[in-house]
C-alpha positions in Angstrom: 116.9 -4.6 17.3 116.0 -3.3 20.7 119.6 -2.4 21.4 119.9 0.0 18.5 120.4 3.7 19.3 117.6 6.1 18.4 119.8 7.7 15.8 120.0 4.4 13.9 116.2 4.2 13.9 115.9 7.8 12.6 118.4 7.0 9.8 116.6 3.7 8.9 113.2 5.6 8.8 114.7 8.4 6.7 116.2 6.0 4.2 113.0 4.0 3.9 110.8 7.0 3.4 113.2 8.8 1.1 113.9 5.8 -1.0 110.2 4.9 -1.3 109.2 8.5 -2.1 111.9 8.9 -4.7 111.0 5.6 -6.4 107.4 6.6 -6.5 108.1 10.0 -8.0 110.5 8.6 -10.6 108.1 5.9 -11.6 105.3 8.4 -12.0 107.5 10.7 -14.0 108.6 7.8 -16.3 105.1 6.6 -16.7 104.0 9.9 -18.1 106.9 10.2 -20.5 107.8 6.7 -21.6 105.9 3.8 -23.1 104.5 1.4 -20.5 106.6 -1.5 -21.7 109.8 0.5 -20.9 108.6 1.5 -17.5 107.8 -2.1 -16.6 111.1 -3.3 -18.1 113.1 -0.9 -16.0 111.2 -2.0 -12.8 112.3 -5.6 -13.5 115.9 -4.4 -13.1 115.5 -3.6 -9.4 116.6 -7.1 -8.1 119.6 -7.0 -10.4 120.6 -3.6 -9.2 120.4 -4.8 -5.6 122.7 -7.7 -6.4 125.2 -5.4 -8.1 125.2 -3.2 -5.0 125.8 -6.2 -2.7 128.7 -7.3 -4.9 130.1 -3.8 -4.9 129.9 -3.7 -1.1 131.8 -6.9 -0.7 129.0 -9.4 -0.1 130.2 -11.7 -2.9 128.7 -13.1 -6.0 125.2 -14.6 -5.8 124.6 -18.3 -6.3 124.4 -19.7 -9.9 120.6 -19.9 -9.9 120.3 -16.3 -8.9 122.9 -15.2 -11.5 120.9 -17.1 -14.2 117.8 -15.3 -13.1 119.6 -12.0 -13.5 120.8 -13.0 -16.9 117.2 -14.0 -17.9 115.9 -10.7 -16.7 118.5 -8.8 -18.7 117.7 -10.8 -21.8 113.9 -10.1 -21.3 114.7 -6.4 -20.8 116.6 -6.2 -24.0 113.8 -8.0 -25.9 111.2 -5.6 -24.4 113.2 -2.6 -25.3 114.0 -3.8 -28.8 110.4 -4.6 -29.5 109.3 -1.2 -28.2 111.9 0.5 -30.5 110.6 -1.4 -33.5 107.0 -0.4 -32.7 108.0 3.2 -32.3 109.9 3.1 -35.6 106.9 1.6 -37.4 104.6 4.3 -35.9 106.9 7.0 -37.1 106.8 5.7 -40.7 103.0 5.9 -40.8 
């Protein structure tokens, strides 16, 4: 790490601050406009998105156990979103 040029450190710092700030703003925006279950469901997708980026950048597929975890996260997300849609529909009928 000590051998990295100063420009690399600036870029790493910029990416860390920009990514963190953007994530914070987007989560706050979503929390004000979406049901809490949806906001939390989407935050659970973060590891899956990282894995997809790694695969797209040529790092290869994850081990089977990790792929199963991603699948379980996707199923849980679908269940949360479906349950939230059913609740919203029942509220609209009242």
